[in-house]
gemmi code that builds the backbone of each chain (N, CA, C; Angstrom):
import gemmi

chains = {
    "A": [
        ("MET", (92.102, 77.331, 132.969), (92.592, 77.156, 131.608), (92.843, 75.666, 131.356)),
        ("CYS", (92.454, 75.209, 130.214), (92.691, 73.820, 129.852), (94.191, 73.584, 129.745)),
        ("PRO", (94.701, 72.558, 130.427), (96.153, 72.344, 130.405), (96.682, 72.018, 129.019)),
        ("ALA", (95.785, 71.584, 128.117), (96.242, 71.254, 126.773), (96.496, 72.499, 125.932)),
        ("LEU", (96.016, 73.636, 126.421), (96.174, 74.867, 125.656), (97.260, 75.737, 126.276)),
        ("THR", (98.093, 76.277, 125.446), (99.077, 77.243, 125.932), (98.405, 78.616, 126.031)),
        ("ALA", (99.072, 79.540, 126.696), (98.535, 80.904, 126.798), (98.419, 81.526, 125.412)),
        ("ASP", (99.339, 81.175, 124.556), (99.283, 81.691, 123.181), (98.051, 81.155, 122.464)),
        ("ASP", (97.737, 79.869, 122.702), (96.536, 79.295, 122.096), (95.290, 80.036, 122.565)),
        ("VAL", (95.243, 80.326, 123.850), (94.074, 81.008, 124.417), (93.912, 82.395, 123.788)),
        ("ALA", (95.002, 83.108, 123.633), (94.954, 84.438, 123.026), (94.517, 84.342, 121.572)),
        ("ARG", (95.058, 83.361, 120.852), (94.683, 83.184, 119.445), (93.218, 82.797, 119.318)),
        ("ALA", (92.748, 81.962, 120.235), (91.341, 81.548, 120.209), (90.424, 82.731, 120.485)),
        ("LEU", (90.819, 83.549, 121.441), (90.006, 84.735, 121.761), (89.924, 85.667, 120.549)),
        ("VAL", (91.049, 85.926, 119.945), (91.078, 86.816, 118.783), (90.304, 86.195, 117.623)),
        ("GLY", (90.504, 84.914, 117.410), (89.801, 84.237, 116.320), (88.294, 84.289, 116.495)),
        ("ALA", (87.825, 84.069, 117.712), (86.384, 84.111, 117.976), (85.831, 85.512, 117.721)),
        ("ALA", (86.569, 86.518, 118.126), (86.116, 87.897, 117.937), (86.097, 88.285, 116.464)),
        ("LEU", (87.035, 87.719, 115.710), (87.135, 88.051, 114.291), (86.257, 87.156, 113.417)),
        ("GLY", (85.747, 86.063, 114.006), (84.994, 85.109, 113.210), (85.884, 84.325, 112.274)),
        ("VAL", (87.108, 84.104, 112.721), (88.099, 83.390, 111.913), (88.563, 82.171, 112.719)),
        ("PRO", (88.660, 80.986, 112.090), (89.124, 79.809, 112.826), (90.482, 80.062, 113.484)),
        ("MET", (90.613, 79.531, 114.707), (91.855, 79.738, 115.456), (93.074, 79.274, 114.667)),
        ("ALA", (92.896, 78.234, 113.882), (94.018, 77.695, 113.116), (94.580, 78.721, 112.133)),
        ("GLN", (93.738, 79.680, 111.767), (94.185, 80.700, 110.814), (94.752, 81.945, 111.504)),
        ("ILE", (94.729, 81.936, 112.834), (95.250, 83.065, 113.589), (96.646, 82.729, 114.093)),
        ("GLY", (97.652, 83.342, 113.510), (99.019, 83.085, 113.937), (99.380, 83.906, 115.159)),
        ("SER", (100.479, 83.534, 115.776), (100.950, 84.271, 116.950), (101.340, 85.700, 116.595)),
        ("ASP", (101.594, 85.935, 115.316), (101.989, 87.273, 114.885), (100.829, 88.069, 114.288)),
        ("CYS", (99.618, 87.550, 114.429), (98.434, 88.226, 113.889), (98.251, 89.588, 114.570)),
        ("SER", (97.917, 90.595, 113.779), (97.702, 91.921, 114.352), (96.623, 92.676, 113.584)),
        ("MET", (96.212, 93.803, 114.135), (95.215, 94.639, 113.458), (95.766, 95.198, 112.145)),
        ("PHE", (97.087, 95.170, 112.015), (97.707, 95.723, 110.817), (97.840, 94.687, 109.694)),
        ("THR", (97.676, 93.411, 110.054), (97.873, 92.366, 109.048), (96.621, 91.559, 108.763)),
        ("GLU", (95.682, 91.512, 109.680), (94.506, 90.662, 109.535), (93.302, 91.501, 109.076)),
        ("PRO", (92.822, 91.278, 107.851), (91.709, 92.082, 107.327), (90.438, 92.008, 108.171)),
        ("ALA", (90.215, 90.868, 108.821), (88.979, 90.718, 109.600), (89.025, 91.493, 110.919)),
        ("TRP", (90.202, 91.976, 111.278), (90.361, 92.712, 112.548), (89.919, 94.162, 112.314)),
        ("ASP", (88.601, 94.376, 112.282), (88.074, 95.726, 112.086), (87.698, 96.333, 113.442)),
        ("SER", (87.086, 97.507, 113.407), (86.823, 98.221, 114.663), (85.839, 97.490, 115.568)),
        ("LEU", (84.845, 96.844, 114.969), (83.865, 96.123, 115.792), (84.475, 94.842, 116.359)),
        ("ALA", (85.293, 94.174, 115.561), (85.996, 92.996, 116.068), (86.926, 93.398, 117.210)),
        ("HIS", (87.551, 94.550, 117.038), (88.452, 95.053, 118.083), (87.678, 95.285, 119.390)),
        ("MET", (86.480, 95.851, 119.256), (85.655, 96.075, 120.447), (85.323, 94.740, 121.121)),
        ("ARG", (85.013, 93.734, 120.317), (84.711, 92.418, 120.896), (85.931, 91.841, 121.615)),
        ("ILE", (87.103, 92.073, 121.068), (88.331, 91.584, 121.715), (88.511, 92.238, 123.082)),
        ("VAL", (88.380, 93.555, 123.122), (88.582, 94.280, 124.393), (87.536, 93.840, 125.427)),
        ("LEU", (86.281, 93.750, 124.989), (85.211, 93.357, 125.927), (85.429, 91.937, 126.440)),
        ("GLU", (85.904, 91.051, 125.584), (86.128, 89.670, 126.011), (87.295, 89.592, 127.008)),
        ("ILE", (88.331, 90.386, 126.779), (89.439, 90.413, 127.740), (88.944, 90.916, 129.089)),
        ("GLU", (88.136, 91.983, 129.069), (87.603, 92.527, 130.320), (86.735, 91.493, 131.035)),
        ("LYS", (85.990, 90.761, 130.248), (85.124, 89.720, 130.837), (85.975, 88.641, 131.513)),
        ("ARG", (87.018, 88.228, 130.853), (87.859, 87.154, 131.416), (88.662, 87.617, 132.626)),
        ("LEU", (89.069, 88.893, 132.589), (89.828, 89.420, 133.728), (88.911, 89.930, 134.827)),
        ("ASN", (87.615, 90.011, 134.490), (86.600, 90.475, 135.446), (86.910, 91.872, 135.985)),
        ("ARG", (87.374, 92.728, 135.088), (87.634, 94.123, 135.457), (87.712, 94.958, 134.189)),
        ("SER", (87.580, 96.275, 134.369), (87.776, 97.177, 133.235), (89.271, 97.338, 132.978)),
        ("LEU", (89.621, 97.447, 131.720), (91.025, 97.689, 131.394), (91.370, 99.148, 131.613)),
        ("THR", (92.607, 99.401, 131.935), (93.078, 100.784, 132.040), (93.281, 101.347, 130.635)),
        ("THR", (93.392, 102.654, 130.551), (93.637, 103.278, 129.243), (94.939, 102.762, 128.633)),
        ("GLU", (95.954, 102.620, 129.469), (97.238, 102.140, 128.953), (97.090, 100.729, 128.368)),
        ("GLU", (96.288, 99.901, 129.018), (96.067, 98.547, 128.508), (95.246, 98.573, 127.220)),
        ("ILE", (94.246, 99.447, 127.183), (93.378, 99.521, 126.005), (94.176, 99.917, 124.762)),
        ("VAL", (95.012, 100.926, 124.904), (95.745, 101.403, 123.721), (96.881, 100.454, 123.337)),
        ("ALA", (97.225, 99.533, 124.234), (98.313, 98.592, 123.928), (97.835, 97.419, 123.076)),
        ("ILE", (96.521, 97.237, 122.971), (95.998, 96.071, 122.250), (96.047, 96.323, 120.744)),
        ("THR", (96.995, 95.651, 120.107), (97.105, 95.770, 118.649), (97.314, 94.415, 117.979)),
        ("ASP", (97.638, 93.391, 118.776), (97.967, 92.104, 118.166), (97.754, 90.964, 119.167)),
        ("VAL", (97.965, 89.744, 118.699), (97.781, 88.575, 119.550), (98.721, 88.616, 120.751)),
        ("LYS", (99.939, 89.075, 120.520), (100.903, 89.119, 121.629), (100.410, 90.026, 122.754)),
        ("SER", (99.844, 91.175, 122.398), (99.364, 92.081, 123.445), (98.167, 91.482, 124.184)),
        ("VAL", (97.352, 90.723, 123.471), (96.236, 90.020, 124.125), (96.795, 88.965, 125.076)),
        ("HIS", (97.761, 88.223, 124.608), (98.433, 87.211, 125.426), (99.009, 87.838, 126.695)),
        ("ASP", (99.697, 88.947, 126.533), (100.338, 89.594, 127.688), (99.309, 90.045, 128.722)),
        ("LEU", (98.176, 90.530, 128.247), (97.134, 90.968, 129.182), (96.530, 89.784, 129.930)),
        ("LEU", (96.279, 88.708, 129.211), (95.653, 87.538, 129.839), (96.586, 86.881, 130.844)),
        ("CYS", (97.870, 87.018, 130.609), (98.850, 86.368, 131.484), (99.399, 87.285, 132.578)),
        ("ALA", (98.999, 88.539, 132.555), (99.556, 89.489, 133.526), (99.131, 89.127, 134.942)),
    ],
    "B": [
        ("MET", (84.581, 122.978, 97.885), (85.378, 121.986, 98.598), (84.680, 120.639, 98.572)),
        ("ARG", (85.298, 119.684, 97.958), (84.701, 118.357, 97.846), (85.848, 117.350, 97.853)),
        ("LEU", (85.824, 116.404, 98.764), (86.836, 115.364, 98.841), (86.190, 114.042, 98.443)),
        ("THR", (86.928, 113.243, 97.710), (86.373, 111.982, 97.226), (87.293, 110.822, 97.599)),
        ("THR", (86.689, 109.726, 98.054), (87.434, 108.498, 98.306), (86.804, 107.402, 97.444)),
        ("GLU", (87.283, 106.189, 97.601), (86.755, 105.096, 96.778), (85.246, 104.920, 96.981)),
        ("ARG", (84.812, 105.003, 98.235), (83.391, 104.712, 98.507), (82.572, 105.925, 98.935)),
        ("PHE", (83.242, 107.047, 99.204), (82.512, 108.161, 99.823), (82.848, 109.514, 99.199)),
        ("ILE", (81.911, 110.423, 99.387), (82.107, 111.828, 99.014), (81.995, 112.644, 100.297)),
        ("LEU", (82.913, 113.585, 100.471), (82.849, 114.508, 101.607), (82.643, 115.913, 101.057)),
        ("ARG", (81.588, 116.551, 101.505), (81.343, 117.944, 101.108), (80.803, 118.700, 102.306)),
        ("PRO", (81.038, 120.009, 102.347), (80.535, 120.792, 103.482), (79.016, 120.709, 103.573)),
        ("LEU", (78.525, 120.550, 104.785), (77.080, 120.493, 104.980), (76.481, 121.892, 104.862)),
        ("SER", (75.263, 121.930, 104.373), (74.481, 123.172, 104.381), (73.301, 122.952, 105.327)),
        ("GLU", (72.606, 124.016, 105.618), (71.482, 123.881, 106.550), (70.421, 122.909, 106.024)),
        ("ASP", (70.363, 122.743, 104.717), (69.405, 121.785, 104.147), (69.722, 120.345, 104.533)),
        ("ASP", (70.947, 120.101, 104.997), (71.336, 118.746, 105.404), (70.929, 118.434, 106.842)),
        ("ALA", (70.357, 119.405, 107.535), (69.903, 119.186, 108.925), (68.589, 118.411, 108.894)),
        ("SER", (68.706, 117.101, 108.827), (67.538, 116.242, 108.609), (67.125, 115.525, 109.896)),
        ("ASP", (65.946, 114.917, 109.850), (65.512, 114.076, 110.961), (66.469, 112.899, 111.155)),
        ("ARG", (67.009, 112.459, 110.061), (67.979, 111.364, 110.110), (69.217, 111.769, 110.919)),
        ("TYR", (69.725, 112.951, 110.663), (70.878, 113.489, 111.387), (70.508, 113.643, 112.864)),
        ("LEU", (69.315, 114.165, 113.121), (68.874, 114.355, 114.499), (68.792, 113.022, 115.248)),
        ("ALA", (68.325, 112.001, 114.551), (68.201, 110.677, 115.177), (69.559, 110.145, 115.613)),
        ("TRP", (70.599, 110.436, 114.840), (71.944, 109.997, 115.241), (72.336, 110.649, 116.569)),
        ("LEU", (72.091, 111.965, 116.635), (72.501, 112.689, 117.846), (71.724, 112.227, 119.073)),
        ("ARG", (70.527, 111.718, 118.848), (69.706, 111.253, 119.957), (69.922, 109.773, 120.263)),
        ("ASP", (70.736, 109.107, 119.453), (71.039, 107.685, 119.658), (72.104, 107.581, 120.764)),
        ("PRO", (71.774, 106.942, 121.887), (72.743, 106.858, 122.985), (74.069, 106.214, 122.585)),
        ("ASP", (74.001, 105.271, 121.656), (75.235, 104.606, 121.238), (76.121, 105.525, 120.407)),
        ("VAL", (75.543, 106.604, 119.881), (76.328, 107.600, 119.147), (76.735, 108.732, 120.075)),
        ("ASN", (75.750, 109.283, 120.781), (76.065, 110.527, 121.511), (76.892, 110.309, 122.775)),
        ("ARG", (77.015, 109.063, 123.248), (77.869, 108.869, 124.424), (79.325, 109.162, 124.105)),
        ("ASN", (79.652, 109.149, 122.817), (81.035, 109.420, 122.417), (81.241, 110.841, 121.915)),
        ("LEU", (80.205, 111.671, 122.033), (80.288, 113.056, 121.587), (80.312, 113.988, 122.791)),
        ("MET", (80.703, 115.227, 122.533), (80.718, 116.226, 123.612), (79.442, 117.063, 123.576)),
        ("VAL", (78.331, 116.435, 123.275), (77.051, 117.148, 123.263), (76.040, 116.364, 124.085)),
        ("GLU", (75.028, 117.071, 124.552), (73.905, 116.400, 125.207), (72.922, 116.037, 124.101)),
        ("GLY", (73.149, 114.893, 123.499), (72.439, 114.528, 122.283), (70.933, 114.481, 122.414)),
        ("GLU", (70.455, 114.025, 123.552), (69.009, 113.856, 123.714), (68.278, 115.187, 123.609)),
        ("LYS", (68.978, 116.276, 123.903), (68.332, 117.589, 123.933), (68.447, 118.335, 122.605)),
        ("GLN", (69.108, 117.732, 121.634), (69.332, 118.414, 120.366), (68.036, 118.550, 119.570)),
        ("THR", (67.977, 119.609, 118.765), (66.850, 119.824, 117.859), (67.393, 120.085, 116.458)),
        ("ILE", (66.500, 120.102, 115.502), (66.911, 120.434, 114.135), (67.537, 121.829, 114.094)),
        ("ASP", (66.975, 122.742, 114.843), (67.530, 124.109, 114.874), (68.947, 124.113, 115.452)),
        ("ASP", (69.199, 123.252, 116.436), (70.552, 123.159, 116.985), (71.530, 122.679, 115.907)),
        ("ILE", (71.081, 121.725, 115.117), (71.948, 121.215, 114.041), (72.220, 122.319, 113.021)),
        ("ARG", (71.164, 123.053, 112.669), (71.347, 124.155, 111.709), (72.341, 125.181, 112.268)),
        ("ALA", (72.217, 125.478, 113.544), (73.127, 126.455, 114.168), (74.560, 125.918, 114.173)),
        ("TYR", (74.694, 124.633, 114.431), (76.021, 124.011, 114.427), (76.638, 124.089, 113.031)),
        ("ILE", (75.830, 123.832, 112.022), (76.325, 123.916, 110.639), (76.724, 125.360, 110.312)),
        ("ARG", (75.881, 126.312, 110.725), (76.170, 127.739, 110.459), (77.447, 128.198, 111.162)),
        ("ALA", (77.768, 127.547, 112.269), (78.943, 127.956, 113.051), (80.255, 127.646, 112.329)),
        ("HIS", (80.176, 126.877, 111.247), (81.362, 126.573, 110.448), (81.415, 127.542, 109.266)),
        ("ASP", (82.537, 128.252, 109.130), (82.603, 129.309, 108.118), (82.983, 128.805, 106.732)),
        ("GLY", (83.310, 127.509, 106.631), (83.647, 126.950, 105.329), (85.091, 127.204, 104.920)),
        ("GLU", (85.829, 127.893, 105.737), (87.236, 128.170, 105.425), (88.146, 127.601, 106.524)),
        ("THR", (88.156, 128.258, 107.677), (88.968, 127.709, 108.766), (88.201, 126.640, 109.546)),
        ("SER", (86.918, 126.593, 109.380), (86.139, 125.510, 110.010), (85.150, 124.972, 108.985)),
        ("ILE", (85.211, 123.672, 108.817), (84.360, 123.011, 107.820), (83.694, 121.812, 108.483)),
        ("LEU", (82.393, 121.694, 108.274), (81.695, 120.492, 108.716), (81.382, 119.670, 107.471)),
        ("PHE", (82.225, 118.665, 107.252), (82.021, 117.803, 106.088), (80.929, 116.783, 106.384)),
        ("GLY", (80.043, 116.579, 105.440), (79.152, 115.431, 105.508), (79.816, 114.283, 104.783)),
        ("ILE", (79.583, 113.079, 105.278), (80.095, 111.882, 104.607), (78.916, 111.242, 103.868)),
        ("PHE", (79.070, 111.075, 102.573), (77.981, 110.561, 101.744), (78.458, 109.291, 101.020)),
        ("ALA", (77.659, 108.240, 101.119), (78.022, 106.945, 100.536), (77.656, 106.913, 99.057)),
        ("LYS", (78.659, 106.723, 98.211), (78.410, 106.688, 96.761), (77.443, 105.568, 96.382)),
        ("GLU", (77.688, 104.368, 96.921), (76.919, 103.197, 96.485), (75.473, 103.227, 96.982)),
        ("ASP", (75.172, 104.153, 97.844), (73.852, 104.211, 98.456), (73.140, 105.500, 98.048)),
        ("GLY", (73.356, 105.925, 96.803), (72.700, 107.135, 96.323), (73.146, 108.389, 97.034)),
        ("GLU", (74.425, 108.404, 97.407), (74.998, 109.531, 98.167), (74.214, 109.776, 99.454)),
        ("LEU", (73.943, 108.693, 100.126), (73.263, 108.752, 101.427), (74.186, 109.383, 102.471)),
        ("HIS", (73.639, 110.300, 103.239), (74.397, 110.947, 104.312), (74.531, 109.965, 105.476)),
        ("ILE", (75.771, 109.649, 105.863), (75.964, 108.640, 106.911), (76.742, 109.160, 108.113)),
        ("GLY", (77.318, 110.374, 107.994), (78.092, 110.864, 109.133), (78.739, 112.200, 108.824)),
        ("THR", (79.642, 112.615, 109.712), (80.294, 113.920, 109.549), (81.772, 113.853, 109.949)),
        ("HIS", (82.516, 114.773, 109.384), (83.879, 115.076, 109.847), (83.910, 116.560, 110.178)),
        ("SER", (84.178, 116.912, 111.398), (84.400, 118.323, 111.702), (85.877, 118.619, 111.468)),
        ("PHE", (86.150, 119.798, 110.967), (87.518, 120.161, 110.596), (87.766, 121.615, 110.964)),
        ("ARG", (88.781, 121.856, 111.751), (89.157, 123.223, 112.099), (90.634, 123.432, 111.791)),
        ("HIS", (90.887, 124.481, 111.017), (92.251, 124.794, 110.612), (92.779, 125.935, 111.472)),
        ("HIS", (93.984, 125.759, 111.977), (94.644, 126.800, 112.761), (95.866, 127.244, 111.960)),
        ("PRO", (95.661, 128.169, 111.005), (96.734, 128.522, 110.054), (98.013, 128.991, 110.724)),
        ("ARG", (97.885, 129.770, 111.779), (99.079, 130.299, 112.449), (100.020, 129.185, 112.868)),
        ("ASP", (99.457, 128.085, 113.313), (100.261, 126.972, 113.834), (100.393, 125.823, 112.831)),
        ("LYS", (99.882, 126.018, 111.629), (99.899, 124.954, 110.610), (99.377, 123.637, 111.206)),
        ("ARG", (98.246, 123.748, 111.827), (97.669, 122.616, 112.569), (96.174, 122.566, 112.275)),
        ("ALA", (95.613, 121.365, 112.365), (94.167, 121.207, 112.199), (93.636, 120.252, 113.270)),
        ("THR", (92.368, 120.428, 113.583), (91.692, 119.576, 114.554), (90.519, 118.904, 113.851)),
        ("VAL", (90.423, 117.604, 113.992), (89.355, 116.880, 113.290), (88.574, 116.008, 114.270)),
        ("GLY", (87.346, 115.687, 113.859), (86.504, 114.795, 114.659), (85.496, 114.119, 113.755)),
        ("VAL", (85.293, 112.831, 113.951), (84.408, 112.080, 113.061), (83.224, 111.506, 113.835)),
        ("MET", (82.081, 111.451, 113.166), (80.912, 110.759, 113.706), (80.293, 109.935, 112.572)),
        ("ILE", (80.192, 108.654, 112.785), (79.466, 107.809, 111.835), (78.117, 107.523, 112.481)),
        ("GLY", (77.085, 108.163, 111.987), (75.775, 108.039, 112.611), (74.996, 106.820, 112.161)),
        ("ASP", (75.169, 106.437, 110.916), (74.408, 105.324, 110.350), (75.029, 104.006, 110.795)),
        ("ARG", (74.300, 103.268, 111.605), (74.829, 102.019, 112.157), (75.205, 100.997, 111.078)),
        ("ASP", (74.535, 101.077, 109.938), (74.848, 100.119, 108.873), (76.285, 100.266, 108.382)),
        ("TYR", (76.894, 101.384, 108.711), (78.257, 101.631, 108.242), (79.298, 101.464, 109.342)),
        ("TRP", (78.872, 101.050, 110.522), (79.836, 100.768, 111.582), (80.624, 99.509, 111.215)),
        ("GLY", (81.884, 99.491, 111.536), (82.721, 98.324, 111.229), (83.090, 98.230, 109.760)),
        ("GLN", (82.826, 99.301, 109.010), (83.110, 99.291, 107.567), (84.348, 100.123, 107.229)),
        ("GLN", (85.141, 100.448, 108.228), (86.388, 101.212, 108.024), (86.123, 102.605, 107.449)),
        ("VAL", (84.944, 103.154, 107.694), (84.611, 104.479, 107.146), (85.525, 105.576, 107.702)),
        ("PRO", (85.758, 105.612, 109.027), (86.651, 106.673, 109.526), (88.045, 106.601, 108.914)),
        ("LEU", (88.548, 105.378, 108.712), (89.891, 105.244, 108.153), (89.943, 105.786, 106.731)),
        ("GLU", (88.978, 105.372, 105.925), (88.988, 105.785, 104.509), (88.735, 107.286, 104.355)),
        ("THR", (87.762, 107.801, 105.062), (87.400, 109.206, 104.863), (88.383, 110.148, 105.567)),
        ("ARG", (88.885, 109.733, 106.712), (89.842, 110.596, 107.409), (91.155, 110.685, 106.638)),
        ("ALA", (91.462, 109.652, 105.859), (92.655, 109.722, 105.013), (92.527, 110.876, 104.024)),
        ("ALA", (91.328, 111.060, 103.486), (91.113, 112.172, 102.549), (91.231, 113.513, 103.270)),
        ("VAL", (90.740, 113.569, 104.486), (90.828, 114.802, 105.264), (92.297, 115.096, 105.606)),
        ("LEU", (93.045, 114.053, 105.926), (94.470, 114.248, 106.231), (95.245, 114.696, 104.991)),
        ("ASP", (94.913, 114.102, 103.853), (95.553, 114.552, 102.604), (95.279, 116.025, 102.363)),
        ("TYR", (94.057, 116.431, 102.622), (93.671, 117.843, 102.450), (94.461, 118.731, 103.413)),
        ("ALA", (94.552, 118.306, 104.659), (95.243, 119.120, 105.667), (96.732, 119.237, 105.371)),
        ("PHE", (97.366, 118.108, 105.104), (98.815, 118.130, 104.886), (99.184, 118.617, 103.483)),
        ("GLY", (98.305, 118.303, 102.511), (98.591, 118.677, 101.134), (98.155, 120.093, 100.813)),
        ("SER", (96.860, 120.283, 100.735), (96.330, 121.585, 100.298), (96.637, 122.702, 101.285)),
        ("LEU", (96.570, 122.401, 102.573), (96.711, 123.453, 103.580), (98.116, 123.554, 104.168)),
        ("GLY", (98.963, 122.576, 103.903), (100.332, 122.631, 104.402), (100.461, 122.493, 105.907)),
        ("CYS", (99.513, 121.781, 106.513), (99.602, 121.579, 107.963), (100.806, 120.707, 108.301)),
        ("GLN", (101.309, 120.861, 109.515), (102.385, 119.995, 109.991), (101.890, 119.032, 111.055)),
        ("LYS", (100.658, 119.272, 111.517), (100.103, 118.397, 112.552), (98.581, 118.441, 112.481)),
        ("VAL", (97.983, 117.258, 112.686), (96.528, 117.179, 112.824), (96.241, 116.471, 114.138)),
        ("GLU", (95.313, 117.013, 114.885), (94.995, 116.434, 116.195), (93.547, 115.983, 116.241)),
        ("ALA", (93.283, 115.004, 117.108), (91.933, 114.479, 117.274), (91.885, 113.741, 118.606)),
        ("GLY", (90.697, 113.401, 119.029), (90.601, 112.715, 120.311), (89.409, 111.797, 120.383)),
        ("CYS", (89.396, 111.002, 121.438), (88.246, 110.137, 121.711), (88.288, 109.767, 123.193)),
        ("PHE", (87.241, 109.147, 123.647), (87.218, 108.680, 125.027), (87.756, 107.249, 125.097)),
        ("SER", (88.333, 106.922, 126.244), (88.965, 105.605, 126.386), (87.966, 104.468, 126.254)),
        ("SER", (86.694, 104.741, 126.481), (85.667, 103.708, 126.383), (85.194, 103.485, 124.949)),
        ("ASN", (85.651, 104.331, 124.046), (85.257, 104.199, 122.642), (86.284, 103.317, 121.931)),
        ("TYR", (86.175, 102.019, 122.139), (87.180, 101.088, 121.632), (87.322, 101.131, 120.101)),
        ("PRO", (86.219, 101.233, 119.353), (86.386, 101.323, 117.892), (87.184, 102.564, 117.474)),
        ("ALA", (86.987, 103.680, 118.157), (87.749, 104.885, 117.809), (89.227, 104.705, 118.132)),
        ("VAL", (89.514, 104.094, 119.277), (90.913, 103.828, 119.628), (91.547, 102.960, 118.548)),
        ("TYR", (90.794, 101.938, 118.121), (91.269, 101.074, 117.042), (91.625, 101.903, 115.805)),
        ("ASN", (90.719, 102.794, 115.421), (90.943, 103.575, 114.198), (92.204, 104.441, 114.292)),
        ("PHE", (92.432, 105.025, 115.450), (93.640, 105.844, 115.611), (94.899, 104.970, 115.547)),
        ("LYS", (94.867, 103.841, 116.233), (96.042, 102.967, 116.230), (96.306, 102.420, 114.822)),
        ("LYS", (95.233, 101.978, 114.199), (95.359, 101.372, 112.869), (95.926, 102.365, 111.854)),
        ("GLN", (95.552, 103.620, 112.006), (95.977, 104.635, 111.039), (97.318, 105.256, 111.384)),
        ("GLY", (97.904, 104.842, 112.507), (99.247, 105.305, 112.827), (99.334, 106.590, 113.613)),
        ("TRP", (98.244, 106.981, 114.281), (98.269, 108.203, 115.088), (99.083, 107.962, 116.356)),
        ("THR", (99.639, 109.050, 116.876), (100.420, 108.999, 118.112), (99.553, 109.464, 119.282)),
        ("LEU", (99.559, 108.685, 120.346), (98.854, 109.116, 121.559), (99.723, 110.153, 122.262)),
        ("GLU", (99.200, 111.370, 122.337), (99.985, 112.468, 122.915), (99.692, 112.705, 124.380)),
        ("GLY", (98.484, 112.431, 124.776), (98.140, 112.727, 126.161), (96.845, 112.079, 126.596)),
        ("VAL", (96.714, 111.975, 127.895), (95.514, 111.365, 128.488), (94.988, 112.290, 129.580)),
        ("LEU", (93.758, 112.715, 129.431), (93.104, 113.496, 130.473), (92.304, 112.516, 131.329)),
        ("LYS", (92.735, 112.349, 132.537), (92.161, 111.310, 133.383), (90.749, 111.672, 133.862)),
        ("ARG", (89.894, 110.667, 133.900), (88.515, 110.783, 134.418), (87.857, 112.066, 133.937)),
        ("HIS", (87.806, 112.213, 132.648), (87.416, 113.482, 132.021), (85.934, 113.575, 131.716)),
        ("ARG", (85.292, 112.441, 131.514), (83.892, 112.445, 131.061), (83.136, 111.322, 131.764)),
        ("LEU", (81.936, 111.650, 132.203), (81.091, 110.645, 132.847), (80.229, 109.982, 131.785)),
        ("ILE", (80.455, 108.696, 131.569), (79.704, 107.952, 130.556), (79.134, 106.694, 131.186)),
        ("ASP", (77.839, 106.559, 131.142), (77.162, 105.374, 131.681), (77.595, 105.074, 133.116)),
        ("GLY", (77.771, 106.121, 133.901), (78.083, 105.939, 135.312), (79.552, 105.797, 135.643)),
        ("ASP", (80.384, 105.769, 134.624), (81.825, 105.641, 134.869), (82.568, 106.870, 134.338)),
        ("PHE", (83.560, 107.314, 135.075), (84.419, 108.383, 134.580), (85.477, 107.753, 133.661)),
        ("VAL", (85.516, 108.235, 132.443), (86.465, 107.679, 131.473), (87.480, 108.754, 131.092)),
        ("ASP", (88.615, 108.292, 130.573), (89.684, 109.202, 130.176), (89.415, 109.766, 128.782)),
        ("ALA", (89.936, 110.955, 128.531), (89.929, 111.532, 127.184), (91.328, 111.377, 126.602)),
        ("LEU", (91.379, 110.816, 125.415), (92.672, 110.562, 124.769), (92.902, 111.583, 123.661)),
        ("GLN", (94.111, 112.110, 123.615), (94.474, 113.095, 122.605), (95.502, 112.470, 121.667)),
        ("PHE", (95.129, 112.379, 120.401), (96.011, 111.778, 119.399), (96.502, 112.843, 118.420)),
        ("ALA", (97.639, 112.557, 117.796), (98.173, 113.460, 116.770), (98.690, 112.657, 115.587)),
        ("MET", (98.520, 113.246, 114.420), (99.174, 112.738, 113.213), (100.090, 113.844, 112.715)),
        ("PHE", (101.361, 113.507, 112.560), (102.326, 114.490, 112.091), (102.592, 114.294, 110.596)),
        ("ARG", (102.948, 115.374, 109.963), (103.150, 115.350, 108.501), (104.111, 114.239, 108.088)),
        ("GLU", (105.247, 114.128, 108.783), (106.250, 113.154, 108.353), (105.742, 111.725, 108.504)),
        ("THR", (104.908, 111.499, 109.512), (104.333, 110.156, 109.685), (103.374, 109.847, 108.540)),
        ("TRP", (102.533, 110.832, 108.214), (101.556, 110.625, 107.142), (102.258, 110.451, 105.794)),
        ("ASP", (103.299, 111.239, 105.573), (104.006, 111.168, 104.299), (104.790, 109.859, 104.152)),
        ("SER", (105.163, 109.249, 105.275), (106.003, 108.055, 105.197), (105.203, 106.753, 105.202)),
        ("ARG", (103.880, 106.847, 105.234), (103.084, 105.616, 105.275), (103.264, 104.847, 103.981)),
        ("THR", (103.138, 103.543, 104.061), (103.317, 102.708, 102.870), (101.985, 102.321, 102.287)),
    ],
}
model = gemmi.Model(1)
for chain_id, residues in chains.items():
    chain = gemmi.Chain(chain_id)
    for i, (resn, *xyz) in enumerate(residues, 1):
        res = gemmi.Residue()
        res.name, res.seqid = resn, gemmi.SeqId(i, " ")
        for name, pos in zip(("N", "CA", "C"), xyz):
            atom = gemmi.Atom()
            atom.name, atom.element = name, gemmi.Element(name[0])
            atom.pos, atom.b_iso = gemmi.Position(*pos), 0.0
            res.add_atom(atom)
        chain.add_residue(res)
    model.add_chain(chain)
structure = gemmi.Structure()
structure.add_model(model)
structure.setup_entities()
């Protein structure tokens, strides 16, 4: 991880890339309930990208927990 | 029986709706991996039999038709009513790839839920998906469904055993949405 980026930045960047939205527009409180671009296909891209970075499949409990930037952050930092 | 949303019409399918287009969806690996059917082996006659198996009262197979596309058939909602328990079971398939990521399950399932809780007086609606179906999980979470249970390693998909997730929507949750 680039030392200039916080874990929150990394999570926001991941979500922003999946949504096709600039990271600057993705707040730490961004969620599937508030961000219009967070649709089902974007959600799939988020889950697949997390799995790619963690180099493993997510558990069901982890999959259903993904609803916002914070949950992405928590998974990446676990 | 006809349900209408902003972009779609839902009406019970008849045997005349058993088209090559419908068959192609069932044979599409990206569609049938999330269904409980052996899609590759399906025929038009199988679809007709499946449609006939719904009595139009306690079991309805709704077709989803896109208004803006000349009422093009793009998918289905299966619906089973269990009157004794004031409960219904639903399942959605969006076969037309052009409509993936367009929030179709959210919009059309809302109409089905209104029908179940409103017209039929249900107190609970249940549905499920596999853990590998990330878009479906998204749709359940986004719409406020409760995860009730997980059947571990329930289905073999692409070489991996995946879990089956059981979701529920309760009347009070649906009625309290903003």
